[in-house]
C-alpha positions in Angstrom: -8.0 -9.4 -5.7 -6.9 -9.5 -1.7 -5.9 -6.4 0.3 -2.4 -6.7 0.9 -1.5 -3.5 2.8 -3.4 -0.6 4.2 -2.1 2.8 3.9 -2.5 6.2 5.6 -0.5 8.2 3.1 -1.1 8.4 -0.8 2.4 8.6 -1.4 3.2 5.6 0.8 1.1 3.8 -1.3 2.5 5.0 -4.3 5.9 3.9 -3.2 4.6 0.4 -2.6 2.3 0.1 -5.7 6.2 1.0 -7.4 8.0 -1.1 -5.7 5.5 -4.2 -6.4 5.1 -3.2 -9.9 8.8 -3.1 -10.3 8.7 -7.1 -8.9 6.5 -8.2 -11.3 3.7 -7.9 -9.3 0.0 -6.1 -10.8 -1.2 -3.8 -8.0 -4.5 -2.5 -7.7 -6.1 0.5 -5.9 -9.2 0.5 -5.5 -9.3 3.5 -3.4 -6.8 5.7 -5.0 -9.5 8.4 -6.9 -10.9 8.6 -3.2 -7.2 9.4 -1.6 -6.6 11.9 -4.3 -9.8 13.8 -4.5 -11.0 13.5 -1.1 -7.8 13.1 1.3 -10.0 13.9 4.8 -11.8 10.7 4.2 -8.6 8.2 4.3 -9.1 7.7 7.5 -12.7 7.1 6.8 -12.7 4.7 4.4 -10.5 2.5 6.6 -6.9 3.9 4.5 -6.1 3.0 1.3 -6.2 -0.4 0.5 -3.3 -2.0 -1.5 -4.4 -5.3 -3.5 -3.2 -7.8 -5.4 -3.8 -10.6 -7.3 -4.0 -14.4 -4.8 -1.3 -16.0 -6.2 1.1 -13.0 -5.9 -0.2 -12.1 -2.2 2.5 -13.8 0.0 5.2 -13.1 -2.7 3.6 -9.2 -2.5 3.6 -9.6 1.8 7.2 -10.0 2.1 8.2 -7.0 0.0 6.0 -4.9 2.0 7.7 -6.5 5.3 11.1 -5.8 3.7 10.3 -2.6 2.8 8.2 -1.6 6.0 11.8 -3.0 7.9 13.8 -0.7 5.6 12.1 2.9 6.1 13.5 5.0 8.6 12.1 5.5 12.2 9.6 8.4 11.0 6.4 9.6 11.4 6.6 10.9 7.8 7.0 7.2 6.4 3.9 5.7 8.3 3.5 1.5 7.9 1.8 -0.3 5.7 -0.4 -2.7 8.2 -2.4 -5.5 7.2 
């Protein structure tokens, strides 16, 4: 698995996961339980990682870039960063 994005917001991670899954890309979120049970640790652990298989990394990054480009300029929707 390779990390294609790191997010600071659990809701944004779920959005990214949903879009990638809908595109046929399996997603693994290794920090999901920590983010849900101890959200105050999100910044301490470096964010919530979004991981995919290496062969899907390029396609996943392209989809995430499109998703970020379509997001409104707002503090409510933090960008994914790698």
